[in-house]
N, C-alpha and C positions, 0 to 999 in steps of 0.2 A: 820568230813566228809568233810565238805566243804573245807577244807583245802587240805586234801588229792587229793580230784575231780581237783582244780588248780594246785596244783603243778604237778599231772600226766598230766594235759592239757598241762602245760608248758615245760615240758618234752617230751611230744610229738612234739610239735612246734618246739624244739631248736634241736631235732634230724631230723625233715624234712629239717630245712634251711641250706643251702651251709654252709661249711665250711669258718670260715674267712680266707680268704687270698687265698681260693682255686683258682686255675687258669686254663686254657684249656692248655692243650697240644697237640692239634691237629693240624694237618700241612693240608691246604687246597690250591689247585691249579688248574687252569683249564688249558686246552692246546689249540690248535688250528691248522687247518691243512692250513692256508692260511696267518696266521701271527703269533706275539708274543703271549705268552701264559699270565698267570697273579696268580701271588702267592698272593690268598687272606688271607692268615693267617699263621702265626707263632705262634699258641698258642694264647694269647691277643694280638699279635703287627700285627696289620691289614695295610700292606703295601700301600692298595688303600686309606685309610682314612690319610696316612701320613708316611712317610718312612725313617724320620730324626733320627738321633743320638738321638735327645733329645726326641723324644719319644718312643723310644725303650728303653732309660733309666727309662722315667716314667712306663713303662709297665715292665721292668723287674729287674729293681731296678739299685744300683751303679755296674758296670762291675769289673768283677776280673781283667781285664787287658786291656791297650790302647796301639796297637804299630802303629808306623806311624805318619803321619801326612801329610800337603800338600794333595797330589791328592790322595793317599789309606790310609787308616786305618782300622786296624782289633781290633773289640774289643769282649770279651768274657765273658760268664756269666756261670763259673765252677758249680755253683749249678743247673742250667739248661741243662749244655752240649753243651751249643750253643755259636756259634761263626759267626758274621757278619762282611763281608767286606764293609764298606761305603767308597761311592767315591763323590767327586764334583769337576765336570769340569769346574764351574763356578768361580774359582779362590779362591773361599775359603778353610777353612781348613778343610777338611775331617773329622778329630776326633773333631769339634766344633759341637753344634749344629745345624748345617745347612748340613751338612754332610747326604747323600741319601744312605739308602741299595742296593746292587749291588747283592751281593751272601749271603748266609748263608751254614752253615753246624751244622746239629744236630745230636750229638752222647755222649755215655756214661751216658746218663738218660734215663731208659727205660719207664719213662710215656710217652714219645711222641709217635703219632701213626699219621700214615697219616687218611684221613678220610674214606677210605675203610677198616681202620682196621688193617693195616700193622704196626708191631712195631720192635722197634730194638731189635735183637736178634733172631726174626723168621727166621725159614729155606728159603731156596730159593723156595721150593715146595709150601709153602703158598704165598710168593710172585706171583709166576705164576698162582696161585688159585685166589688169590684178581684182579691181573693186567694181564688178559690173553693175553692183547696186548702190555706187555712192551717189549723194544728193548735191546737186550743185549749190552752191551758195554765193554771196557777193565776193567774198574773199578767195573763195575755192570749192573744196568738198570735204563734205562730212563721210569719211571713210567708215568708221564704225560710230553707229548711232544708237542712243537709248533715249529714255522717255523721262522728262522732269515730272513727277506726279503730284506736282502742289497745285491747288488749283485746277483751272484748264489745263490737261496735257499736253508738254511742247518737246518736240524733238530737237535733240542737240548732240552734237559730234564729241562724242568719248575720246576719237581721234581723228584730227582733221588734218587737210593738207592745204595750204595755201600757195595759191599760183600765182605767177607772174610769167607774162609772155612765153606762155602755153607750155611753162615747166614749171616743176614742183620746188618750191623756194624753203619752206619752212612746215613743220609738222605741229599740230596746237594737241594738247592733251588736258582734258578736264579731269583731276583727280579727285577733286571734292570729299578731301581729308577732313576739312575744316568744316564744313557744313556747307548749307547753300547761303 
């Protein structure tokens, strides 16, 4: 009887624990009406805590591809439907550990969602309900908007949604860790 009780307790504890290797697929960004916005999270990758290639590889594992070098490097993780463009204006190789995240695109993995709950594949009607202030663009919507304060102020998407045939097909994020 005692063995059965202990076994049942162990099963309940294991069932309540998060799965090994579980990761976040939440995209978080904040906007601003007076200056730049902030990409706070691309899943477990938190640019404010460090937006380097080294950190991205630590979070997402070895990438599927690396293209470029010098000033611009594109790195992708197919298993997450994620591509990040890294740059380094300080003379370091942008594909090296010190490359800094500038932009990201999330597509091809329906586990991703915004903090408000918008997912890849959702209809534009749902996007409009979750983001009533979203601004339409040529390729989709600016969900979270901020202002580039250089020269004449210009609005940009900190977090955007690309749409095709009335559905969200990708999320775009402007991280800006390497500068403008």
